[in-house]
Backbone as CSV, one residue per row, in Angstrom:
resi,resn,N_x,N_y,N_z,CA_x,CA_y,CA_z,C_x,C_y,C_z
1,UNK,14.615,-14.385,12.557,14.178,-13.210,11.822,12.759,-13.452,11.279
2,UNK,11.857,-12.493,11.431,10.501,-12.700,10.921,10.483,-12.831,9.405
3,UNK,9.470,-13.541,8.913,9.264,-13.693,7.482,8.000,-12.954,7.084
4,UNK,8.081,-12.206,5.995,6.913,-11.529,5.458,6.584,-12.134,4.102
5,UNK,5.424,-12.754,4.015,4.955,-13.352,2.775,4.178,-12.292,1.993
6,UNK,4.551,-12.098,0.741,3.932,-11.069,-0.095,3.594,-11.644,-1.458
7,UNK,2.801,-10.882,-2.223,2.510,-11.246,-3.601,3.365,-10.451,-4.566
8,UNK,2.934,-10.364,-5.808,3.668,-9.609,-6.822,3.758,-8.133,-6.423
9,UNK,4.944,-7.575,-6.504,5.116,-6.186,-6.066,4.447,-5.190,-7.004
10,UNK,4.296,-5.540,-8.260,3.642,-4.618,-9.173,2.156,-4.455,-8.859
11,UNK,1.533,-5.485,-8.314,0.084,-5.489,-8.152,-0.403,-5.503,-6.707
12,UNK,0.356,-6.053,-5.785,-0.177,-6.345,-4.448,-0.071,-5.144,-3.513
13,UNK,-1.121,-4.336,-3.493,-1.129,-3.147,-2.639,-1.121,-3.516,-1.157
14,UNK,-1.825,-4.578,-0.801,-1.847,-4.974,0.609,-0.460,-5.424,1.067
15,UNK,0.259,-6.137,0.209,1.618,-6.565,0.568,2.550,-5.373,0.731
16,UNK,2.331,-4.343,-0.065,3.224,-3.185,-0.049,3.258,-2.506,1.308
17,UNK,2.130,-2.438,1.985,2.050,-1.672,3.232,3.030,-2.177,4.301
18,UNK,2.954,-3.445,4.725,3.891,-3.884,5.772,5.330,-3.965,5.291
19,UNK,5.536,-4.292,4.003,6.903,-4.361,3.471,7.561,-3.000,3.563
20,UNK,6.863,-1.952,3.112,7.404,-0.594,3.178,7.612,-0.171,4.626
21,UNK,6.672,-0.514,5.499,6.814,-0.157,6.912,8.095,-0.739,7.490
22,UNK,8.321,-2.020,7.276,9.517,-2.677,7.800,10.784,-2.127,7.158
23,UNK,10.771,-1.996,5.853,11.977,-1.555,5.140,12.329,-0.111,5.497
24,UNK,11.344,0.779,5.491,11.614,2.180,5.795,12.058,2.368,7.233
25,UNK,11.558,1.525,8.132,11.942,1.610,9.546,13.276,0.936,9.835
26,UNK,13.837,0.227,8.868,15.112,-0.451,9.080,15.003,-1.686,9.944
27,UNK,13.878,-2.384,9.866,13.652,-3.608,10.629,13.943,-4.802,9.723
28,UNK,14.842,-5.657,10.138,15.256,-6.790,9.313,14.138,-7.831,9.215
29,UNK,13.969,-8.379,8.024,12.991,-9.444,7.812,13.373,-10.210,6.557
30,UNK,12.875,-11.414,6.457,13.045,-12.219,5.255,11.789,-12.082,4.402
31,UNK,11.972,-11.767,3.148,10.855,-11.662,2.214,10.610,-13.007,1.545
32,UNK,9.342,-13.426,1.539,8.945,-14.634,0.825,7.880,-14.222,-0.191
33,UNK,8.251,-14.225,-1.459,7.321,-13.809,-2.503,6.559,-15.014,-3.027
34,UNK,5.246,-14.908,-2.998,4.376,-15.960,-3.512,3.692,-15.400,-4.753
35,UNK,4.108,-15.871,-5.902,3.639,-15.298,-7.170,2.146,-15.529,-7.363
36,UNK,1.456,-14.468,-7.806,0.065,-14.612,-8.204,0.007,-15.395,-9.512
37,UNK,-0.819,-16.438,-9.572,-1.157,-17.056,-10.854,-2.665,-16.977,-11.068
38,UNK,-3.401,-17.247,-10.023,-4.823,-16.942,-9.948,-5.167,-17.082,-8.475
39,UNK,-6.430,-16.830,-8.157,-6.836,-16.960,-6.760,-7.850,-18.082,-6.584
40,UNK,-7.884,-18.991,-7.556,-8.738,-20.162,-7.438,-8.175,-21.125,-6.388
41,UNK,-9.036,-21.968,-5.868,-8.630,-22.862,-4.784,-7.491,-23.787,-5.171
42,UNK,-7.415,-24.152,-6.452,-6.371,-25.084,-6.890,-5.166,-24.378,-7.507
43,UNK,-5.068,-23.066,-7.357,-3.946,-22.323,-7.932,-2.662,-22.587,-7.164
44,UNK,-1.537,-22.346,-7.834,-0.247,-22.474,-7.158,-0.172,-21.496,-5.980
45,UNK,-0.715,-20.307,-6.175,-0.697,-19.314,-5.098,-1.407,-19.847,-3.859
46,UNK,-2.614,-20.370,-4.034,-3.378,-20.862,-2.883,-2.702,-22.067,-2.243
47,UNK,-2.106,-22.919,-3.054,-1.423,-24.082,-2.491,-0.197,-23.677,-1.682
48,UNK,0.452,-22.584,-2.108,1.649,-22.134,-1.401,1.308,-21.376,-0.121
49,UNK,0.309,-20.490,-0.180,0.033,-19.641,0.972,-0.940,-20.295,1.948
50,UNK,-1.716,-21.263,1.472,-2.704,-21.912,2.334,-2.141,-22.490,3.624
51,UNK,-1.007,-23.199,3.574,-0.454,-23.746,4.820,0.096,-22.675,5.765
52,UNK,0.273,-21.450,5.277,0.862,-20.379,6.090,-0.206,-19.497,6.714
53,UNK,-1.194,-19.124,5.915,-2.203,-18.164,6.354,-3.576,-18.808,6.455
54,UNK,-4.301,-18.570,7.546,-5.651,-19.138,7.663,-6.631,-18.525,6.675
55,UNK,-6.315,-17.352,6.111,-7.203,-16.725,5.134,-6.814,-17.050,3.702
56,UNK,-5.629,-17.625,3.510,-5.174,-17.922,2.163,-4.852,-16.686,1.356
57,UNK,-4.437,-15.606,2.044,-4.131,-14.350,1.380,-2.780,-13.827,1.860
58,UNK,-2.253,-12.837,1.140,-1.070,-12.102,1.572,-1.488,-10.668,1.855
59,UNK,-0.719,-9.984,2.719,0.534,-10.397,3.359,0.286,-11.220,4.621
60,UNK,1.337,-11.910,5.016,1.365,-12.658,6.276,2.733,-12.463,6.901
61,UNK,2.752,-12.124,8.176,4.008,-12.036,8.920,4.114,-13.243,9.833
62,UNK,5.218,-13.963,9.730,5.475,-15.121,10.584,6.705,-14.816,11.418
63,UNK,6.519,-14.787,12.726,7.616,-14.504,13.655,7.668,-15.625,14.669
64,UNK,8.553,-16.596,14.442,8.574,-17.782,15.287,7.294,-18.572,15.094
65,UNK,6.572,-18.802,16.196,5.314,-19.540,16.136,4.115,-18.631,15.868
66,UNK,4.354,-17.339,15.829,3.262,-16.390,15.661,2.991,-16.121,14.186
67,UNK,1.720,-16.143,13.817,1.293,-15.808,12.464,0.338,-14.623,12.550
68,UNK,0.667,-13.544,11.831,-0.174,-12.346,11.813,-0.563,-12.102,10.367
69,UNK,-1.874,-12.099,10.062,-2.305,-12.114,8.658,-3.174,-10.919,8.261
70,UNK,-3.156,-9.875,9.034,-3.894,-8.659,8.680,-2.921,-7.488,8.692
71,UNK,-3.051,-6.584,7.714,-2.058,-5.516,7.599,-2.036,-4.584,8.807
72,UNK,-3.199,-4.237,9.338,-3.214,-3.385,10.522,-2.642,-4.115,11.729
73,UNK,-2.974,-5.395,11.856,-2.421,-6.173,12.967,-0.909,-6.300,12.841
74,UNK,-0.415,-6.469,11.612,1.036,-6.520,11.403,1.667,-5.199,11.825
75,UNK,1.054,-4.090,11.422,1.599,-2.779,11.780,1.627,-2.589,13.294
76,UNK,0.559,-2.983,13.967,0.517,-2.846,15.423,1.574,-3.730,16.089
77,UNK,1.723,-4.949,15.600,2.710,-5.861,16.179,4.120,-5.323,15.994
78,UNK,4.411,-4.831,14.801,5.749,-4.287,14.535,6.006,-3.063,15.413
79,UNK,5.013,-2.198,15.547,5.178,-1.001,16.381,5.394,-1.360,17.842
80,UNK,4.694,-2.379,18.333,4.838,-2.791,19.733,6.171,-3.472,19.995
81,UNK,6.651,-4.241,19.031,7.904,-4.971,19.238,9.138,-4.122,18.922
82,UNK,8.923,-2.962,18.306,10.025,-2.048,18.001,9.650,-0.622,18.410
83,UNK,9.433,-0.408,19.702,8.995,0.927,20.143,10.008,2.025,19.834
84,UNK,11.274,1.647,19.711,12.307,2.640,19.396,12.142,3.244,18.006
85,UNK,11.398,2.572,17.131,11.218,3.062,15.762,10.139,4.151,15.670
86,UNK,9.330,4.289,16.721,8.310,5.352,16.790,7.440,5.356,15.537
87,UNK,6.821,4.221,15.297,6.036,4.047,14.075,4.641,4.650,14.165
88,UNK,4.189,4.967,15.358,2.983,5.768,15.542,3.400,7.118,16.110
89,UNK,2.592,8.161,15.924,2.937,9.477,16.479,3.075,9.431,17.999
90,UNK,3.772,10.415,18.547,4.107,10.408,19.972,2.903,10.675,20.863
91,UNK,2.048,11.614,20.500,0.936,11.977,21.383,-0.237,11.029,21.193
92,UNK,-0.994,10.831,22.275,-2.154,9.940,22.221,-3.180,10.441,21.220
93,UNK,-3.362,11.751,21.141,-4.333,12.308,20.216,-3.923,12.057,18.762
94,UNK,-2.650,12.287,18.471,-2.169,12.048,17.105,-2.193,10.562,16.764
95,UNK,-1.883,9.712,17.742,-1.942,8.263,17.496,-3.359,7.838,17.152
96,UNK,-4.329,8.361,17.879,-5.726,8.020,17.594,-6.111,8.479,16.192
97,UNK,-5.655,9.654,15.811,-5.952,10.165,14.476,-5.291,9.290,13.414
98,UNK,-4.035,8.913,13.644,-3.327,8.068,12.679,-4.002,6.717,12.534
99,UNK,-4.418,6.140,13.649,-5.108,4.851,13.582,-6.449,4.999,12.857
100,UNK,-7.107,6.124,13.050,-8.396,6.347,12.385,-8.240,6.408,10.876
101,UNK,-7.231,7.146,10.387,-7.083,7.263,8.934,-6.622,5.943,8.326
102,UNK,-5.812,5.176,9.066,-5.406,3.862,8.561,-6.600,2.920,8.496
103,UNK,-7.439,2.953,9.531,-8.626,2.098,9.533,-9.584,2.493,8.418
104,UNK,-9.681,3.802,8.149,-10.532,4.253,7.044,-10.021,3.713,5.713
105,UNK,-8.709,3.718,5.516,-8.142,3.156,4.297,-8.376,1.655,4.239
106,UNK,-8.261,1.012,5.360,-8.396,-0.441,5.445,-9.778,-0.896,4.988
107,UNK,-10.800,-0.136,5.342,-12.174,-0.573,5.073,-12.903,0.264,4.037
108,UNK,-12.305,1.370,3.610,-13.005,2.285,2.719,-12.314,2.477,1.387
109,UNK,-12.646,3.599,0.730,-12.083,3.957,-0.566,-12.283,2.835,-1.586
110,UNK,-13.454,2.206,-1.521,-13.693,1.027,-2.359,-13.786,1.385,-3.840
111,UNK,-14.313,2.561,-4.160,-14.409,2.940,-5.570,-13.017,3.118,-6.173
112,UNK,-12.137,3.805,-5.447,-10.777,4.013,-5.936,-10.044,2.687,-6.062
113,UNK,-10.171,1.841,-5.060,-9.437,0.578,-5.074,-9.947,-0.363,-6.171
114,UNK,-11.270,-0.402,-6.375,-11.807,-1.345,-7.358,-11.624,-0.856,-8.791
115,UNK,-11.720,0.446,-9.003,-11.599,0.974,-10.363,-10.157,1.245,-10.776
116,UNK,-9.280,1.428,-9.792,-7.876,1.730,-10.084,-6.967,0.757,-9.349
117,UNK,-6.978,-0.518,-9.713,-6.090,-1.473,-9.053,-4.633,-1.069,-9.223
118,UNK,-3.831,-1.349,-8.207,-2.444,-0.906,-8.248,-1.688,-1.579,-9.380
119,UNK,-0.968,-0.778,-10.127,-0.099,-1.270,-11.196,1.020,-0.249,-11.336
120,UNK,2.169,-0.555,-10.774,3.237,0.433,-10.651,3.931,0.695,-11.978
121,UNK,4.110,-0.339,-12.798,4.932,-0.168,-14.003,4.183,0.453,-15.173
122,UNK,2.849,0.503,-15.102,2.074,0.942,-16.257,1.802,2.444,-16.221
123,UNK,1.761,3.036,-17.400,1.278,4.403,-17.557,-0.195,4.316,-17.943
124,UNK,-1.062,4.617,-16.994,-2.495,4.435,-17.186,-3.243,5.765,-17.171
125,UNK,-2.559,6.817,-17.592,-3.174,8.147,-17.553,-4.416,8.217,-18.438
126,UNK,-4.388,7.580,-19.599,-5.555,7.612,-20.481,-6.733,6.888,-19.839
127,UNK,-6.454,5.745,-19.230,-7.496,5.021,-18.508,-7.993,5.851,-17.339
128,UNK,-7.061,6.481,-16.640,-7.434,7.310,-15.501,-8.345,8.460,-15.876
129,UNK,-8.116,9.046,-17.041,-8.960,10.151,-17.493,-10.395,9.688,-17.708
130,UNK,-10.578,8.506,-18.255,-11.922,7.962,-18.458,-12.574,7.618,-17.120
131,UNK,-11.796,7.029,-16.229,-12.326,6.706,-14.909,-12.757,7.980,-14.186
132,UNK,-11.921,9.005,-14.275,-12.235,10.279,-13.613,-13.516,10.885,-14.188
133,UNK,-13.695,10.748,-15.494,-14.889,11.291,-16.140,-16.157,10.534,-15.748
134,UNK,-16.044,9.199,-15.656,-17.236,8.361,-15.558,-17.566,7.879,-14.154
135,UNK,-16.621,7.900,-13.236,-16.816,7.269,-11.927,-16.876,8.322,-10.822
136,UNK,-18.093,8.683,-10.441,-18.267,9.680,-9.383,-17.683,9.192,-8.058
137,UNK,-17.763,7.883,-7.822,-17.221,7.335,-6.578,-15.722,7.536,-6.458
138,UNK,-15.020,7.418,-7.589,-13.571,7.652,-7.581,-13.283,9.124,-7.287
139,UNK,-14.023,10.009,-7.905,-13.827,11.430,-7.635,-14.090,11.749,-6.164
140,UNK,-15.104,11.123,-5.578,-15.410,11.349,-4.164,-14.302,10.805,-3.264
141,UNK,-13.784,9.626,-3.605,-12.691,9.050,-2.806,-11.448,9.931,-2.859
142,UNK,-11.113,10.421,-4.043,-9.936,11.274,-4.174,-10.145,12.578,-3.409
143,UNK,-11.349,13.129,-3.451,-11.603,14.360,-2.701,-11.446,14.125,-1.206
144,UNK,-11.889,12.965,-0.742,-11.707,12.635,0.680,-10.212,12.550,1.018
145,UNK,-9.418,11.953,0.143,-7.970,11.901,0.362,-7.371,13.299,0.396
146,UNK,-7.782,14.139,-0.530,-7.264,15.504,-0.584,-7.589,16.242,0.714
147,UNK,-8.823,16.120,1.180,-9.224,16.802,2.420,-8.438,16.265,3.617
148,UNK,-8.332,14.944,3.707,-7.635,14.313,4.829,-6.154,14.687,4.845
149,UNK,-5.493,14.467,3.723,-4.052,14.708,3.664,-3.729,16.189,3.834
150,UNK,-4.528,17.051,3.241,-4.270,18.492,3.368,-4.337,18.918,4.823
151,UNK,-5.352,18.428,5.543,-5.501,18.788,6.950,-4.332,18.280,7.782
152,UNK,-3.917,17.033,7.545,-2.819,16.457,8.325,-1.495,17.149,8.017
153,UNK,-1.245,17.416,6.751,0.007,18.087,6.388,0.065,19.488,6.971
154,UNK,-1.062,20.199,6.970,-1.093,21.545,7.540,-0.933,21.506,9.057
155,UNK,-1.587,20.533,9.686,-1.553,20.450,11.148,-0.173,20.072,11.664
156,UNK,0.487,19.141,10.990,1.758,18.611,11.492,2.967,19.202,10.784
157,UNK,2.761,20.012,9.781,3.853,20.715,9.135,4.668,19.901,8.160
158,UNK,4.200,18.676,7.836,4.917,17.846,6.872,6.301,17.445,7.394
159,UNK,7.113,16.837,6.551,6.854,16.567,5.136,5.866,15.421,4.890
160,UNK,5.634,14.600,5.945,4.716,13.474,5.819,3.475,13.741,6.660
161,UNK,2.549,12.812,6.686,1.235,13.093,7.245,1.276,13.506,8.712
162,UNK,2.147,12.884,9.491,2.270,13.223,10.907,3.668,13.752,11.211
163,UNK,4.224,14.448,10.259,5.563,14.994,10.411,6.594,14.028,9.878
164,UNK,7.071,13.149,10.736,8.016,12.115,10.319,7.262,10.867,9.860
165,UNK,7.988,9.921,9.301,7.391,8.693,8.778,6.678,7.918,9.875
166,UNK,5.456,7.490,9.582,4.681,6.651,10.496,3.972,5.563,9.703
167,UNK,3.243,4.718,10.424,2.427,3.684,9.787,1.498,4.295,8.745
168,UNK,0.978,5.488,9.022,0.016,6.113,8.110,0.611,6.307,6.710
169,UNK,1.851,6.724,6.624,2.477,6.925,5.317,2.676,5.599,4.595
170,UNK,3.054,4.557,5.327,3.163,3.234,4.714,1.801,2.759,4.235
171,UNK,0.778,3.060,5.007,-0.557,2.591,4.676,-1.116,3.258,3.427
172,UNK,-0.752,4.516,3.215,-1.246,5.225,2.039,-0.278,5.169,0.856
173,UNK,0.854,4.498,1.013,1.803,4.401,-0.100,1.180,3.791,-1.353
174,UNK,0.370,2.703,-1.254,-0.248,2.181,-2.473,-1.215,3.168,-3.134
175,UNK,-1.848,4.031,-2.332,-2.721,5.058,-2.909,-1.887,6.045,-3.722
176,UNK,-0.717,6.386,-3.209,0.186,7.257,-3.967,0.562,6.614,-5.292
177,UNK,0.756,5.293,-5.306,1.048,4.596,-6.559,-0.116,4.740,-7.533
178,UNK,-1.331,4.583,-7.039,-2.515,4.687,-7.895,-2.656,6.099,-8.467
179,UNK,-2.542,7.102,-7.624,-2.679,8.471,-8.104,-1.658,8.772,-9.195
180,UNK,-0.446,8.237,-9.026,0.615,8.463,-10.012,0.346,7.696,-11.301
181,UNK,0.056,6.390,-11.195,-0.097,5.558,-12.389,-1.271,5.997,-13.256
182,UNK,-2.374,6.387,-12.602,-3.583,6.744,-13.340,-3.665,8.239,-13.640
183,UNK,-2.701,9.014,-13.158,-2.676,10.439,-13.436,-3.909,11.170,-12.934
184,UNK,-4.426,10.763,-11.779,-5.644,11.382,-11.261,-5.324,12.791,-10.763
185,UNK,-6.182,13.758,-11.054,-5.874,15.156,-10.730,-5.999,15.456,-9.235
186,UNK,-4.949,16.018,-8.677,-4.938,16.434,-7.275,-4.247,17.786,-7.171
187,UNK,-4.512,18.534,-6.104,-3.867,19.842,-5.938,-2.347,19.708,-5.778
188,UNK,-1.616,20.796,-6.004,-0.148,20.737,-5.950,0.406,20.198,-4.639
189,UNK,-0.185,20.564,-3.500,0.366,20.102,-2.229,0.200,18.593,-2.046
190,UNK,-0.846,18.039,-2.663,-1.057,16.590,-2.596,-0.124,15.886,-3.569
191,UNK,0.038,16.439,-4.760,0.992,15.868,-5.718,2.397,15.863,-5.144
192,UNK,2.746,16.912,-4.395,4.077,16.981,-3.783,4.231,15.912,-2.710
193,UNK,3.174,15.685,-1.929,3.228,14.611,-0.919,3.401,13.256,-1.592
194,UNK,2.671,13.024,-2.670,2.801,11.760,-3.403,4.251,11.544,-3.832
195,UNK,4.884,12.573,-4.346,6.268,12.432,-4.793,7.221,12.227,-3.624
196,UNK,6.940,12.848,-2.491,7.795,12.623,-1.308,7.686,11.177,-0.830
197,UNK,6.482,10.634,-0.856,6.310,9.231,-0.469,7.030,8.321,-1.451
198,UNK,6.882,8.580,-2.734,7.541,7.750,-3.739,9.058,7.785,-3.620
199,UNK,9.587,8.888,-3.069,11.041,9.033,-2.940,11.587,8.441,-1.648
200,UNK,10.715,8.044,-0.710,11.212,7.420,0.511,12.016,6.165,0.150
201,UNK,13.159,5.929,0.786,13.976,4.768,0.410,13.212,3.447,0.423
202,UNK,12.367,3.247,1.431,11.607,2.003,1.498,10.613,1.871,0.364
203,UNK,9.983,2.966,-0.011,9.023,2.955,-1.112,9.747,2.812,-2.446
204,UNK,10.837,3.556,-2.610,11.595,3.462,-3.861,12.107,2.041,-4.093
205,UNK,12.520,1.366,-3.017,13.000,-0.010,-3.158,11.886,-0.922,-3.661
206,UNK,10.672,-0.721,-3.151,9.534,-1.512,-3.627,9.251,-1.209,-5.093
207,UNK,9.237,0.074,-5.442,8.987,0.461,-6.835,10.024,-0.161,-7.770
208,UNK,11.286,-0.088,-7.380,12.349,-0.652,-8.221,12.147,-2.143,-8.431
209,UNK,11.782,-2.845,-7.361,11.537,-4.283,-7.475,10.319,-4.562,-8.354
210,UNK,9.278,-3.740,-8.230,8.079,-3.920,-9.049,8.400,-3.735,-10.526
211,UNK,9.214,-2.731,-10.834,9.587,-2.477,-12.225,10.441,-3.607,-12.796
212,UNK,11.195,-4.266,-11.923,12.071,-5.354,-12.377,11.334,-6.679,-12.550
213,UNK,10.125,-6.794,-12.011,9.406,-8.075,-12.069,9.098,-8.505,-13.502
214,UNK,8.530,-7.598,-14.274,8.144,-7.900,-15.666,7.334,-9.200,-15.732
215,UNK,6.303,-9.247,-14.908,5.462,-10.443,-14.797,4.018,-10.029,-15.076
216,UNK,3.681,-9.925,-16.347,2.346,-9.464,-16.753,1.312,-10.524,-16.399
217,UNK,0.259,-10.098,-15.705,-0.832,-10.988,-15.328,-2.125,-10.404,-15.885
218,UNK,-2.681,-11.066,-16.894,-3.825,-10.473,-17.586,-5.038,-10.330,-16.679
219,UNK,-5.202,-11.220,-15.704,-6.367,-11.112,-14.837,-6.269,-9.929,-13.877
220,UNK,-5.070,-9.377,-13.719,-4.892,-8.179,-12.913,-5.025,-6.909,-13.749
221,UNK,-5.102,-7.047,-15.070,-5.081,-5.876,-15.941,-6.175,-5.960,-17.009
222,UNK,-7.431,-5.907,-16.608,-8.507,-5.991,-17.588,-8.622,-4.752,-18.467
223,UNK,-7.891,-3.689,-18.117,-8.064,-2.397,-18.771,-7.016,-2.107,-19.834
224,UNK,-6.079,-3.016,-20.092,-5.090,-2.726,-21.127,-4.593,-4.013,-21.766
225,UNK,-4.087,-3.897,-22.972,-3.507,-5.036,-23.674,-2.022,-5.101,-23.380
226,UNK,-1.481,-6.280,-23.459,-0.045,-6.437,-23.270,0.710,-5.835,-24.449
227,UNK,1.744,-5.082,-24.134,2.600,-4.509,-25.172,3.854,-5.358,-25.284
228,UNK,4.097,-5.904,-26.441,5.257,-6.780,-26.651,6.367,-5.988,-27.308
């Protein structure tokens, strides 16, 4: 059975993508959680993940002798080894579109990702309001999401971006967490999509686990004080 190495579920957006993809698709795997303590070279995290991943980061999928350490590569490998799960859309045109939006998420939306790090258990609406007021880049990133998702939902008829669940929905699941936690303003049809993603069994399982962690890491949360 393949092993998926992940970080803290409350914070690790990159880990969330392949975990949700596998879980929602019903593909069996062993989860190996490597707790974040810091990302310094001598940290427990680096000592644990270093022998597994050539980049020293999570997520990492290990299947026998094969090591796959990039989220898009993991998604492609899972889709190829489980064609019955139909993790990419059926038509070549839709597949190209799905791969394009995933690649855009992979390399873009830097303002949203840097200013609104994923934190599932926190209510950060007050912080989100300040970010929305002060960060034009975040507003631009959210507008791009609204335009992209609105077009895909209209074209494919929902309930998800390409109709049924695909890699694209797993890939944008952490963005849905950010929009929810920070209370960023989006139109009703986008808010409804966010809630549909959050209600997917694979996503809900991740959220439940994140809420149960109760592992506050101050270096992941520069924007709030710990509440005791």
